[in-house]
N, C-alpha and C positions, 0 to 999 in steps of 0.2 A: 674444874679444869679448863681454859680459855679457848673459848671460839675458835682461835688460831692454832692452839693445841690440837682441838676436834677433831678441823676440817681442814687444816692445811695442808695433809699429806695428799689428800683428794683437788683441793682445788690451788695447788702451788702454780700447776703446768696450764688453768686455762684463759683464755682469751676471750674476755663478757666484753656483751655492749648492752649497757643499760639505756632506756630507751624512757623518758618521762617527761612528761611538759613542764610539769613543775618544777623549776629550779629547788625549792628544798628538797622533795625526797630523790631527785636527782644527784644531786652534790653529796645525800645523807649515803647512798648507795655505793657512789663512786668511793668512797670516804673510806666504808668498812673493809670494802673489796681491794681497796691499793694496796695494801699490806699482804696481799693473802693469794693472789693471784699472778700471773704471770703479768698481764695487761687488761687494763680496762677502761673504757673510752664511755664518751655520755653522749644521748641526741637527745633534742628539746622537741624532735616531730618526725613524724612518717618520714617527709622529704629527707630529713635529714642522717636520719637512720638508713636509708635506702642507698645514700651516696656512702657513708661506710662501712656497708656490705660490698659495694661494689670497688673498693678500694683497700680492704684487709680480711681475713679469713677471722672468725669466731667463732668458736669449741660452742657458747651458749648467749644467750639472749633474754635479758630481764627485761621483761615489757609490760607498761601500763595499759589498761584496756580503754579507758576512756580520755580517750584524748581530742583537743579540735579536728573537723574534717572526714572523721572516722572511727572504727573501735581499731584497738589493735588487733580481735581476730580477724576484720577485713584484712589488717595491714598482711601478716602473718598468711594468711590463703593467696595475698596476691603476688609475694614475696618467694612462696614455694613452687608459683609458676613461672618463675624466673630463676628460679637454681638455691635456695637459701635450702640450707641444710643442718644448720644449726639447733641445736637442742633449744627448747625456750620454757622460760617460767613465767607464769602469764601473772601481774599484779589485780586485783579485783574488789571493789569494796562489795560487790555484788555475786554470790554464790546461789546462783538457781540453776535450777536444772538445763535449762534452756541453753545458758552458758557453758555449764559443764561437756554439754553435749558438741557443741560448737568448737569446742577448744580440743576437744577429741579428735571432731573431723577435719581441723586444722593442724592435725600434726601436735599441738602442745602436750611437753611431760609432764610439768603439775604446773597448779595456781597455786598463790600466798592470798591471803584474805588480810584483807585491810583494816584496822591500824595492826602492823608485823614485827615480832622487835629483830632484834640482829639475827642473834640465832636460828631464827626459824626461817630467813633466807636462805640464810648460810647450810641451812640441813638441809631445804629444797635444793639449793646449788649441787651438795654432796651428792644425794639419792641420785640425782639425774645425770650426772658426772659417773659414780659407779655402775648405773644400768647399762648406759653408755656402751664405757671399758666392758663391764660382763658379757656383752651381748658380740661387742668387737674380740674379746678374748675366745669366746666361746666357739666363734666363727673359724679363728685361726687354730683354734686344739683340734675342733672335727676336720680339716685339712691335712693339719701334721699327721693325725693318728692315721687318715686315710691314704698319703702319701710314702707313709711309715718312715717321714722321719722323726730322730731324736736328737737329743742331745748329747752330747761324746766330748772327748778333749782327744788331742792329737799325742800318740803315745811312744816313744822311744826314745834313748838319750844318743841316738847318733849326731852327729856334727853335722849332719845335712841339714839335720828336723831343726835344729839347735838354729840355725841359720835362718832356719824359716819363726823360729819362735821370735829371736830376738828384731825382726823384722815386723810381725805381728805385735808386739811391745811399742815398739815406736810410731806404730799407725794405727795403732786403737786411739790417742784423743784427737785424732784429725779426723775433718768432714771429707777428705782425698778422697776421690774414688780409686779403688783397689781390684787390678783386674788378678784371678786365680788360674794359671796354666798348669798345663802337664796334661800325662797320661789320666785316661779313664782309671779311676779303681784309686786315686794316690793321695783321697782326703782332701778337694777343693771344698766341697761345702763343710766340711768340718773345720778346714782351717777360718774360714768366713765367720762362720758360727761362735766358733773362739774369739776370734777380733772384734763381734759383735758384743760379747761377754764381756771384752776386756774395756769398753769402750764407757763414756758415759751415757749411751743410749741403750744399758745392759737390763736396763726394767720396761723396757719399750718392748714393742712386737721387732720378731727377725722374722721376715716373710720370704720363703724360698719359692722360687716358679723356675719352671721349665720351660724355656722357651720352644721347646722344640714340641713340647705337648701340646700347644695350644691353637688349637682350629682357627685360621685365619678368620674365618666367620662369627669367631669366639673371641675375639683379641680386644673389640673394646669393651665390652661389656666386663669381661673379664679381667680385666689391667684399669681400666679408668671407671667403669660402674655405670649405670644407667640410672635415668629416671623414669620411675613408672607411672602407668598412668592416673592412680590418685595424687601425683606431686613428689611423692614419697621419695628418695635415694635409696638406691639398690648399690651400695660404696661396692669398687672395686679395690682389687690386691695393690694397690697404691694408695688409694686413701686407706685403708686396713692399717698398714704398717707406716700412716706417717707419726713422726717422733721417733722411729727407729731405723730398720735397717733391712731396706731392699736386695735380696741375692738373686741375681739374674744368673740363672745355669744353661750352659752349649746356645751361648748368642750368637754364635758363627751359624747357627738354624735360627736365627731369629727374623720371621718373613719382612719383606721390605716396608710394608704399611707399617708396620712395629717400630723399625727402625726409625720410618721419619719423625713418630710419633715419639720417640722415646729422646732421641734427640733434642726435643723440643721443650721436653719436662725437665732434660738435666741443665735445658738451658735458663730455661725460665722458673724451676720449680714448682709449677702450674700445673693443673689439667681442668679438659671441662669433661663432665661424663654425661656420654649420648643422652643428649635431650635438653640439657642445660644451658642456660644462654651465660651463666656467668661459669670464670673461673675459680677453682678452690687452690688456695697456696697450700704448697706442701712441705714437709722438716723433716727431710732423708737422708741417710747415708744409702749410698749405690756401691753394690759391689757385683763383679761378675766374675765370669768361670766358662773357660773355654778349654777344650783337648783339640780343638784346630788351630792350624795358622791364621790367623786372625790378618795378617799383612799379608798372604796369598790368597785370601778371602778376597781382600784389597783391591791388588793387583787383576783378581777374575773377573772382579763386577759384583761380585754377589756380597757385600757389605761397606759402607759407606764409609769413605775416608775421615769424614767430618763427624760421624760416630766413632768411628777406630779411636780418632788421637784427644775424643772425651771419656771413652772408656778406656783407654791406655794413659791413665796419667800416672799409677803406682803399678807395677807386677811382682808378684810371687812366684815363682817357678816349683812347685812342689814336685819333690824327688820321687822317679819310683824306688820300689820296693827292694830291686836288686841293688839299687843304688845304699842301701841302708838295711843289707843283711843282720847285721848285729843289734837292728829292732824285733828280729822275726820272734824271737823267743817270748819275748815281751809281751808283743803282739797275741801269739799264740796259746799263749799260757790263759790272757786275759779272757780269750775269745770261744775257748773250754772250759771256762769256769761258766761264761755267761749261756752258754749253749746246753751244760750239762744242768743248771738251776733251771735256765727257763722252758729246755724238753721234756723237766725231770727224768733224764736218765743218766747213767754214770757219765761219768769223762774219762777218756783212753789218756794212757802213759804218754808222757814224751818225754821218750827216755833218749839217750846218746845220739842213736842211730837215725832216727828221727827227725831231732831235732838239724842235725849233719845235714840231713838230707833236704830238708826242707831251707836251709841256707842257703843249698849249690842249686834251690831251684831259678831259673829266670824269672816266673812270677809275671807272664803279660798282665796278665787281669790285677795285677798290685794287689793293696789289702784288700780292696773287694773278693779276688780269688782266694787268699788265704783263706778272710772269713769264713766264705760260703767251701773250701773245703774243709773247714773244723766243722762245719754243723751238718755237709754231708757223712763225714766221718762217724759224729757223735751218734747219727740216726743210726746208722749201718754197721755201728759197735767194732769200728777199727779201720783203719786209717788204707785207702790203695796200697799196691803192691811198692807203686816206684817210693811211698813214704815209708811206708810199715818199717817196724824196727824189733828191737828183739830185749825184752827187759824193763821195768821200769828202775827210775831213780828218784830216791828221796833224801830228804837232810842234808846234810854235809855232804854225802857223795854227790847228790844233785849240783850242787856248787863246783866242787871240783868238777865232776864233767860237763859242765858249761862254759868252764877255763880252756876245758880240753878241746870241743865244740871247736870255741872262739879260736885256740893254736893253728887245728886244723885246716880250720879254713882258711885262715892268713897265710899260710903255706901251701895250700891247695891253689891259691890264686895267685902267689908268688910265683909256684911251677907254670901255671899259663902263661904267667909276664915273662919265661924266662930269665927269674931274679929282678927285672927291673921293678927298685921300690918305689919309685913316682910313679908307674902305673899301675902297679897292685891297690898305692893307696888312691888313686881317682878310681877304678871299680869298686874298692868297698865305702869310696865315700867319708876314708877321714886323711887326718893330714897325714905328710911324708916323716915328722917327728913322732907322730903314734904307731908308725909299722918300726921306726929305726929301735925305739924303747922296748917292744914286746919282742921283737928280733935278739935284742941282748938279752933281754930277760930271759927267753926260754933256753937262750944257750951256756948259760950262768949255770 
């Protein structure tokens, strides 16, 4: 196996700075790294390296310890105070205990003894980046578990949802910010996760932030990170999401201080952690969500107009459940299976009468309300009276009865609309042609 085959997947997205005053060693390292990493730069002195850090972000620094004017460890220690957070691999010919202790204190991730082979330095780089990614993934996983978030997909075959899926497919390969709007419980975060999963960032983090849940005094450390007393960076959510997607929910409730800070991040794609001298470049796709009218919030002075225009580039309106009632059967069946399994309790029969009542209900809480109803009903061993039916249906009879449920519901909506097929189609979230076709089939 070649070094490229063995380490390519780990190193391919890395930006690396090589610091060595010996041109031969510096050029050797740059040459072996160029085909394997995203970007590699070389610096022949600490001063040149400092200028490179001021201009660019690096994930990894490979540093010679013995250089004119001081040691590499002295340089690292000084840069940590200024806001240098990249992982560092030290190259040294002297692996004494004193050097090892000094390297640990300076925050060096690994060191490689001279002389070394190419696969040794590549292996050290891969190990360092793997540890970094593992720490990040563990932090984000614990946060997701604590928040109760999870993966999933948009379910349903309604025209309203098909339109949303079409927009997601179209926007997935683009870096454009997207604003998800709609009532609470319509699946805005689920749609955002699906957009991330369809994009070329799918293997990178998806970080969801509820803007309304962040205390004002915690905004900076929570989102931007902070430099601790020992000079080490405690990364914020923006940096943890680097390379992936940041989803900001409830943006209408964003505090004014965060609005101003976020506007600068959107414009510059850079952040400055609290206590740092340097800004850190980011590579982020921003997605936003709100169930409020942002335009009204701007008019009322609660939301910055300049931020609104940056957020509202592309908008996806998530349809309420009452406008896609044909999806309720699939959703109810899915939630019933999920809760019967996770709770270890028998599922309930979704008979014809129950399904009809579920479809006739207005669902002000949308999909979230339906999910909560199914969970509560499984726990209690029965549906509430307003949804309870009589008798289970299975197999071919179930399919036949579901068709009957659709027929009855469409005819019921037509009655409510005094036979106006266009209005009935609008309420049902289907096309007028669909109504015409079904009514014709039922009349035969």
